[in-house]
C-alpha positions as CSV (number, residue, x, y, z in Angstrom):
1,M,0.0,0.0,0.0
2,K,2.8,2.4,0.9
3,R,4.6,1.7,-2.4
4,H,1.4,2.5,-4.3
5,A,1.1,5.9,-2.5
6,V,4.7,6.8,-3.3
7,A,4.3,5.9,-7.0
8,C,1.1,8.0,-7.2
9,S,2.8,10.9,-5.5
10,L,5.7,10.8,-7.9
11,T,3.4,10.5,-10.9
12,L,1.3,13.5,-9.7
13,T,4.5,15.6,-9.1
14,T,5.8,14.7,-12.5
15,A,2.5,15.6,-14.1
16,I,2.4,18.9,-12.3
17,W,6.0,20.0,-13.1
18,T,6.7,18.6,-16.5
19,P,4.5,20.9,-18.6
20,V,6.0,24.1,-17.1
21,D,9.6,22.7,-17.5
22,A,8.9,21.6,-21.0
23,I,7.6,25.0,-22.1
24,A,10.6,26.7,-20.6
25,A,13.0,24.2,-22.2
26,D,11.3,24.6,-25.6
27,R,11.7,28.4,-25.5
28,A,15.3,28.1,-24.4
29,F,16.0,25.5,-27.1
30,G,14.2,27.7,-29.7
31,E,16.3,30.7,-28.7
32,Y,19.4,28.5,-29.1
33,L,18.2,27.4,-32.6
34,S,17.2,30.9,-33.7
35,S,20.6,32.2,-34.7
36,E,20.1,30.9,-38.3
37,C,16.6,32.4,-38.4
38,V,17.6,35.9,-37.2
39,T,20.3,36.0,-39.9
40,C,17.5,37.1,-42.2
41,H,14.4,37.7,-40.0
42,Q,15.2,40.6,-37.8
43,L,14.5,40.4,-34.0
44,S,13.5,44.0,-34.1
45,G,10.5,42.9,-36.1
46,R,11.3,45.4,-38.9
47,Y,10.3,44.4,-42.4
48,E,13.0,45.0,-44.9
49,G,11.9,42.5,-47.6
50,I,11.9,39.5,-45.3
51,P,8.8,39.1,-43.2
52,P,9.1,39.5,-39.4
53,I,8.4,36.3,-37.4
54,V,8.6,37.8,-33.8
55,G,5.3,37.6,-32.0
56,W,3.7,35.0,-34.3
57,P,1.3,32.7,-32.6
58,E,2.8,29.3,-32.3
59,P,0.2,27.4,-34.4
60,I,0.7,29.9,-37.3
61,F,4.5,29.5,-37.1
62,I,4.3,25.7,-37.1
63,E,1.8,25.7,-40.0
64,A,4.0,27.9,-42.1
65,M,7.0,25.7,-41.5
66,Q,5.0,22.6,-42.3
67,D,3.8,24.3,-45.5
68,Y,7.4,25.0,-46.5
69,R,8.3,21.3,-45.8
70,Q,5.4,20.1,-47.9
71,K,6.3,22.7,-50.7
72,K,2.9,24.4,-50.3
73,R,4.8,27.7,-49.8
74,D,7.2,28.6,-52.6
75,N,10.5,29.7,-51.2
76,P,13.5,27.4,-51.9
77,I,15.6,28.8,-48.9
78,M,12.7,28.3,-46.4
79,Q,11.9,24.9,-47.9
80,T,15.5,23.8,-47.3
81,V,15.6,25.2,-43.7
82,A,12.2,23.6,-42.9
83,D,13.3,20.3,-44.3
84,R,16.3,20.2,-41.9
85,L,14.3,20.9,-38.8
86,S,12.6,18.2,-36.7
87,P,9.0,18.7,-35.5
88,E,10.5,19.3,-32.0
89,E,12.8,22.0,-33.3
90,I,10.0,23.7,-35.2
91,A,7.9,23.7,-32.0
92,A,10.8,25.1,-30.0
93,L,11.3,27.9,-32.5
94,A,7.6,28.6,-32.5
95,A,7.6,28.8,-28.7
96,Y,10.6,31.2,-28.8
97,F,9.4,33.5,-31.5
98,G,5.9,33.5,-30.2
99,S,7.1,34.6,-26.8
100,L,8.7,37.7,-28.2
101,P,6.7,40.9,-28.3
102,A,5.3,41.6,-31.8
103,V,6.3,44.9,-33.3
104,S,3.5,47.0,-34.9
105,A,4.0,48.0,-38.5
106,K,5.2,51.6,-38.9
């Protein structure tokens, strides 16, 4: 009986803490991966021929990257970048860029 209580306690603790830790880890991993992205997409959010990606909602970012992978969006550079990224890396980048404040167009 005691063993079962300890197992349940550990399971509940893991269930409570894992989502928060996973979100933080994804953002941190996304920030780590973002160096290639910000070579072209400016962190300032300014548009100088290349669309800004800061402040994008995560589902929109993920959908765009999936569209590049499936060649639904026509941009050879982005298709190549998206092809190299795993779904976990795309999700991490989405979490990072989505956490940055969007810049209003001027």
